[in-house]
Every structure is written in C-alpha cells, then in structure tokens.
C-alpha positions in Angstrom: -57.2 -203.2 51.9 -53.9 -202.2 50.2 -55.5 -202.9 46.8 -58.6 -201.0 47.7 -56.5 -197.9 48.7 -54.6 -198.2 45.4 -57.9 -198.2 43.5 -58.9 -195.0 45.4 -55.6 -193.4 44.4 -56.1 -194.4 40.8 -59.5 -192.7 40.9 -57.8 -189.6 42.5 -55.4 -189.3 39.6 -58.3 -189.5 37.1 -59.9 -186.7 39.1 -56.7 -184.6 38.9 -56.9 -184.7 35.1 -60.6 -184.0 34.8 -60.6 -180.2 35.2 -57.2 -179.6 33.5 -58.5 -179.2 30.0 -61.9 -177.8 30.8 -61.1 -174.1 30.5 -59.4 -174.5 27.1 -62.3 -176.6 25.7 -65.0 -174.3 27.1 -63.5 -170.9 26.6 -64.7 -170.4 22.9 -68.2 -170.6 24.3 -67.5 -168.7 27.5 -65.8 -165.5 26.6 -68.6 -164.1 24.3 -71.3 -164.8 26.9 -69.1 -163.2 29.6 -68.5 -160.2 27.4 -64.7 -160.3 27.7 -61.8 -160.5 25.1 -60.7 -164.0 24.2 -57.3 -163.2 25.8 -58.8 -163.1 29.3 -58.6 -166.9 29.5 -54.9 -166.2 30.3 -55.9 -164.3 33.4 -58.0 -167.1 34.8 -55.3 -169.6 34.0 -52.7 -167.5 35.7 -54.8 -167.2 38.9 -55.1 -171.0 38.9 -51.4 -171.4 38.3 -50.4 -169.0 41.2 -52.7 -170.9 43.5 -51.1 -174.2 42.6 -47.6 -172.8 43.2 -48.6 -171.4 46.6 -50.3 -174.7 47.7 -47.5 -176.8 46.4 -45.0 -174.9 48.5 -47.2 -175.4 51.5 -47.8 -179.1 50.9 -45.0 -180.3 53.2 -46.5 -178.4 56.2 -50.0 -179.5 55.4 -49.2 -183.1 54.9 -47.2 -183.4 58.1 -50.1 -181.9 60.0 -53.1 -183.6 58.4 -51.7 -186.6 56.6 -51.8 -187.4 52.8 -55.3 -188.9 53.0 -56.9 -185.8 54.6 -55.0 -183.4 52.3 -56.2 -185.3 49.3 -59.8 -185.4 50.4 -59.9 -181.7 51.4 -58.1 -180.6 48.2 -60.5 -182.5 46.0 -63.4 -181.0 48.0 -62.0 -177.5 47.3 -61.7 -178.3 43.6 -65.2 -179.7 43.5 -66.5 -176.5 45.2 -64.6 -174.3 42.8 -65.9 -176.2 39.8 -69.4 -175.8 41.1 -68.7 -172.1 41.6 -67.7 -172.0 37.9 -71.0 -173.7 37.0 -73.1 -170.9 38.7 -70.9 -168.0 37.5 -72.1 -165.6 34.9 -69.4 -162.9 35.1 -65.7 -162.9 34.5 -64.9 -161.6 38.0 -66.7 -164.5 39.7 -64.6 -166.9 37.6 -61.5 -165.2 38.9 -62.8 -165.5 42.5 -63.5 -169.3 42.1 -60.1 -169.8 40.4 -58.4 -169.2 43.7 -59.7 -172.3 45.5 -59.4 -174.1 42.2 -55.6 -173.6 42.1 -55.1 -174.0 45.9 -56.8 -177.4 45.8 -55.0 -178.7 42.7 -51.5 -177.9 44.0 -51.9 -179.6 47.4 -53.4 -182.8 46.1 -50.9 -183.1 43.3 -47.9 -182.9 45.7 -49.4 -185.0 48.5 -50.5 -187.8 46.2 -47.3 -188.0 44.2 -45.2 -188.2 47.4 -47.4 -190.8 49.0 -47.1 -193.0 45.9 -43.3 -192.4 45.6 -43.0 -193.6 49.3 -45.3 -196.6 49.3 -45.6 -198.0 45.7 -43.4 -199.3 42.9 -42.3 -197.1 40.0 -44.7 -198.9 37.6 -47.7 -197.5 39.6 -46.4 -194.0 39.3 -46.3 -194.3 35.5 -49.7 -196.0 35.3 -51.2 -193.4 37.7 -50.0 -190.5 35.5 -51.5 -192.4 32.6 -54.8 -192.2 34.5 -54.3 -188.4 34.7 -54.1 -188.4 30.9 -57.4 -190.4 30.9 -59.0 -187.8 33.1 -57.7 -184.9 30.9 -59.3 -186.6 27.9 -62.6 -187.3 29.7 -63.0 -183.6 30.9 -63.3 -182.0 27.4 -65.5 -184.9 26.2 -68.0 -184.2 29.1 -67.8 -180.5 28.3 -68.5 -181.3 24.6 -71.6 -183.3 25.5 -72.9 -180.3 27.5 -72.3 -177.9 24.7 -73.6 -180.0 21.9 -76.7 -180.9 23.9 -77.5 -177.2 24.4 -76.9 -177.3 28.2 -74.1 -174.7 28.0 -70.7 -174.5 29.5 -72.0 -173.9 33.0 -73.5 -177.4 33.0 -70.3 -178.9 31.7 -68.6 -177.6 34.8 -71.5 -178.8 36.9 -71.2 -182.4 35.6 -67.4 -182.4 36.4 -68.1 -180.9 39.8 -70.6 -183.6 40.6 -68.0 -186.3 39.7 -65.5 -184.5 42.0 -68.1 -184.4 44.8 -68.6 -188.2 44.4 -64.9 -188.7 44.6 -64.7 -186.5 47.7 -67.2 -188.7 49.5 -65.1 -191.8 48.5 -61.9 -190.2 49.7 -63.4 -189.3 53.1 -64.7 -192.8 53.5 -61.3 -194.2 52.6 -59.4 -192.2 55.3 -59.0 -195.3 57.6 -57.1 -197.1 54.7 -54.4 -194.3 54.6 -53.6 -194.2 58.3 -51.5 -197.4 58.7 -49.1 -196.3 56.0 -49.0 -192.7 57.0 -48.1 -193.7 60.6 -45.4 -196.0 59.3 -44.0 -193.5 56.8 -44.6 -189.8 57.0 -44.6 -189.7 60.8 -41.2 -191.2 61.0 -39.8 -188.3 59.1 -38.5 -184.9 60.3 -40.5 -183.4 63.1 -40.9 -180.0 61.4 -41.7 -178.9 57.9 -38.7 -177.6 56.0 -38.5 -173.9 55.1 -37.7 -172.9 51.5 -34.1 -171.9 52.5 -33.5 -175.3 54.0 -34.9 -177.1 50.9 -32.7 -175.0 48.6 -29.7 -176.0 50.8 -30.2 -179.7 50.3 -27.7 -181.1 47.8 -29.4 -181.7 44.5 -32.5 -179.7 45.2 -31.7 -176.9 42.8 -30.9 -179.5 40.1 -34.2 -181.3 40.4 -36.1 -178.0 40.5 -34.6 -177.0 37.1 -35.1 -180.5 35.7 -38.9 -180.2 36.5 -39.0 -176.6 35.2 -37.5 -177.8 31.9 -39.7 -180.9 31.6 -42.9 -179.0 32.0 -41.7 -176.1 29.8 -40.9 -178.7 27.0 -44.2 -180.5 27.5 -46.5 -177.5 27.5 -44.6 -175.7 24.7 -45.1 -178.7 22.5 -48.8 -178.9 23.4 -49.4 -175.2 22.7 -47.3 -174.7 19.6 -46.8 -177.9 17.7 -50.0 -177.6 15.6 -49.1 -174.0 14.7 -45.6 -175.1 13.8 -46.9 -177.9 11.5 -49.3 -175.6 9.8 -47.3 -172.4 9.5 -43.8 -173.8 8.8 -44.1 -177.4 7.6 -47.1 -176.6 5.3 -49.4 -179.2 6.8 -53.0 -178.1 6.2 -54.5 -176.3 9.2 -57.3 -178.9 9.6 -54.8 -181.8 9.6 -52.4 -179.9 12.0 -55.3 -179.4 14.4 -56.5 -182.9 14.1 -53.0 -184.4 14.7 -52.2 -182.1 17.6 -53.7 -184.9 19.7 -50.8 -187.1 18.7 -48.7 -185.7 21.5 -51.3 -186.7 24.0 -51.6 -190.2 22.5 -47.9 -190.6 22.7 -47.6 -189.5 26.3 -50.6 -191.6 27.4 -49.6 -194.8 25.6 -46.0 -194.1 26.7 -46.9 -194.0 30.4 -48.9 -197.2 30.1 -45.8 -198.9 28.5 -43.4 -197.3 30.9 -45.1 -199.0 33.8 -43.9 -202.4 32.4 -40.5 -201.2 31.4 -39.8 -199.9 34.9 -39.8 -203.5 36.0 -36.5 -203.8 34.2 -35.0 -200.4 34.3 -34.3 -197.9 37.2 -35.9 -194.5 37.4 -32.7 -192.8 36.3 -32.4 -195.1 33.2 -36.1 -194.5 32.4 -35.5 -190.7 32.4 -32.5 -191.1 30.2 -34.5 -193.3 27.8 -37.3 -190.7 27.7 -34.8 -187.9 27.0 -33.2 -189.9 24.2 -36.6 -190.6 22.5 -37.6 -186.9 22.9 -34.3 -185.9 21.2 -35.2 -188.1 18.2 -38.7 -186.6 18.0 -37.3 -183.0 18.1 -34.9 -184.0 15.3 -37.7 -185.4 13.2 -39.6 -182.1 13.6 -36.5 -180.1 12.6 -35.3 -182.1 9.6 -36.9 -181.4 6.2 -38.2 -185.0 5.7 -41.8 -184.4 5.0 -45.2 -184.3 6.7 -45.2 -188.0 7.8 -41.9 -187.7 9.6 -42.9 -184.4 11.3 -46.1 -186.1 12.6 -44.1 -189.1 13.8 -41.8 -186.6 15.5 -44.7 -185.3 17.5 -45.7 -188.8 18.7 -42.0 -189.5 19.6 -41.8 -186.3 21.7 -44.9 -187.5 23.6 -43.5 -191.0 24.0 -40.2 -189.5 25.3 -41.9 -187.2 27.8 -44.0 -190.1 29.1 -41.5 -191.6 31.7 -39.7 -188.4 32.7 -42.3 -186.8 35.0 -43.4 -189.9 36.9 -39.9 -191.4 37.2 -38.2 -188.2 38.5 -41.0 -187.9 41.1 -40.7 -191.6 42.1 -37.0 -191.3 42.6 -37.3 -188.3 45.0 -37.3 -190.3 48.2 -34.3 -192.2 46.9 -32.3 -189.1 46.1 -33.3 -187.0 49.2 -34.7 -189.4 51.8 -38.2 -190.2 52.9 -38.1 -187.5 55.5 -37.5 -184.7 53.0 -39.3 -186.1 50.0 -42.7 -184.3 50.6 -40.9 -180.9 50.9 -38.8 -181.5 47.8 -41.8 -182.8 45.8 -43.8 -179.7 46.8 -41.0 -177.4 45.4 -40.7 -179.6 42.3 -44.5 -179.1 41.7 -44.1 -175.4 42.1 -41.2 -175.4 39.6 -43.2 -177.4 37.2 -46.1 -174.9 37.3 -43.8 -172.0 36.9 -42.2 -173.6 33.8 -45.7 -174.3 32.4 -46.8 -170.7 32.9 -43.7 -168.9 31.6 -42.0 -170.8 28.9 -44.8 -171.4 26.3 -45.7 -167.7 26.2 -42.0 -166.8 26.0 -41.8 -168.9 22.8 -44.9 -167.1 21.5 -43.0 -163.8 21.8 -39.9 -165.3 20.1 -42.0 -166.7 17.3 -43.8 -163.3 16.8 -40.5 -161.4 16.5 -38.5 -164.1 14.6 -40.1 -167.2 13.2 -42.1 -170.2 14.4 -39.5 -172.3 12.6 -37.4 -172.0 15.8 -39.7 -174.3 17.8 -37.5 -177.4 17.5 -34.4 -175.3 18.4 -36.3 -173.9 21.5 -37.3 -177.4 22.5 -33.8 -178.8 22.0 -32.3 -176.0 24.2 -34.8 -176.8 27.0 -34.0 -180.6 26.6 -30.2 -180.0 26.8 -30.6 -178.0 30.1 -32.9 -180.8 31.4 -30.4 -183.5 30.6 -27.5 -181.5 32.2 -29.4 -180.8 35.5 -30.7 -184.4 35.7 -27.2 -185.8 35.3 -26.0 -183.4 37.9 -28.8 -184.7 40.3 -27.6 -188.3 39.7 -24.0 -187.4 40.4 -24.9 -185.5 43.6 -27.1 -188.4 44.7 -24.4 -190.9 44.0 -21.9 -189.0 46.1 -24.3 -188.6 49.0 -24.9 -192.4 49.0 
C-alpha cells in the first residue's frame, strides 16, 4: 500500500508539471485568434501567479482541515476544470476568469504534496518527484504541439491536458484511503490550529528560508527567460542555435534531479544545497567569462545542474529545521515566496537589460546567488542553535 501511494504521488508531480508550460507554448497561436496584443500573456500569467500565492498561504489551514490527500484531489480537480475552461474559451476575458481556479488549485496542491513528502519520505524521493515535475513540464508543450500541428487548435491542446488531469483526479479520489493512516500519524499530531502569517514570520529562520526560496526561483526563472537572448545578443551565438540550446537548462535540471536522488543517500540536505550552489556559481562564471560559445553553452547546463538539488532539498529539510507541526505552514509561505520571486525578478532584469545591457545577466544571477547562499547559511546556523 505504501508503494501504491508513492506511485500516486509520482503521478501527481507529473500532473503538476503538465500545465506549467502550456500558456507559453500555445500563446503564439492564441493571441491572434483572441484579438489581443502578444503582451497580454503576462496578464493571464499574473492572475495565475496571484492565485498560487493566495492558495499557498492558505495551505496550512486547508491541509489541517481536510488532510493532504483531499487537498491534493480537490486541487487537481480545480486545475482540471480550469484547463477545460480554457479549452472552451474564445475570448481573453474568459481566459482571465478561468485563470483564477487554475492558480488557486496549483498553489494548494504544490504546498500540500511537498510537505507530505517531506514528512513521510526520504530526500531521494523529493528529488525524483521534482524530476517527474520536469517530465510533466516537457510533456505538456509536446501535447499542445500535437494539437496545433494536427490542426485541432490550441483549445484542443488544453482539452487533452484537462482530460489527463480529470483521469488523475479520479485516481486521487480512489486513493484517499491510502493517505489516511499517515495523515493520522503525522499531521494530526501537530499544532491544533493553523499558524497566522505573523506567527510564521516570528519563527526563527522563517525569514531566511523565505528569502532563500525567493532567490532560488528568481535565479531559475531569470535563467529560463533570458539565457537564450543573452547567448544570441551578447555572446554572438546564432539566434537559431541559442533558441535550440535554451532547453539545455531544462536538461540540466531534470538530469540533475534524477542524479541528486542517488547522491542524497550520501549527503545531507544542507550539503546538497551547498553542492548545488557551488555548481551554479561555476555555471554563471562560464557564462560570464569570454571563453567561447561551447563554454557558454556548458555554463547553461551547469546552472541547470546546480539548481537541481536546491529546491527539493530545501523543502525536504523544512520539517527538520522547523518541526513537523510547523512544516506545512512554513512550506506554504516558502511556496508563496517562490511564486513572488518568479513573478518579479525576471521582468526586473528585462528592465535593467533595456536601460543598460543584457551583458549584465551573469552579474544579476551572481548577485541573486550570493543572497541565496547568505540566507541559507543563516538558516543552517539558526537551526543548529535551536537544536
């Protein structure tokens, strides 16, 4: 039964990744049909992001009331409904309306699942599960591509993904009895009441882990958004090559998480985060130094490899740093910090590049990395003192 539940959780992480790249892959076909400027994708994305922040902050309260299994099933059902809503929408404002449950569902399931795995499974599973997220994020655009090239249109691309999500929703509701023994032995032994934001901020180390998460997601998403432009506009890599090799970051992070699962059997979560930060620093240096196209492309892979263990290992160490009774609340705030970093920092670099030069990308990434290292080390010191 334990292995069956773990298989369901692996499927859930694939499901988390499925919708994440859909808007970007479909938007070139969507905006003309909807009669809106290309920039309006940012509005839909922002509504989804706000929803994820709100639901992440409420994840502690919801999980204590309903349990991780029910929160996961209901959240995936909301996401499936929102994706189906996208598939029947033919106006921009309907997309904005369906983006609300889309974001609310994504934030709750992300926080609830991550905390459940952190409490009940070894660190290697956290790394491999986030590798499954990468698999889902790869499958989503592929399914959309099949719909577009087959002449079915972007609406059917969303319909296909929504049907996959509906199937997973059925599996999740059927699996609810598998969750209950661990929920009753874990979450119900925690604090009786959900923690308020003020109480969470007062926990020693909470601010440090929030900034660590903010910086990690800022670094990851800025790299994803701007690396290809940096290679083409500053390093002189042909635009076609730069676009083609933009996927090197995803390859690095997906392969890195698969490998991290094995390495966590030898190293602690804290050591894994430090290892990832060190590899990321080498990758940023390879981008910065004038050593040619091959080294720059290798730097992009190294940044992906370095990012791979940081997110899952920081999450997995949350119960250790803050206690099982507070981990759901802290992870919810971590998720919110992550989404804020994702939403704010890549556009900020776009403004910087517009008014100065895109050549500053490695410097920008290095500054974020330095803050991340400092706040993570602060977290480790605070946690050690508390112990």
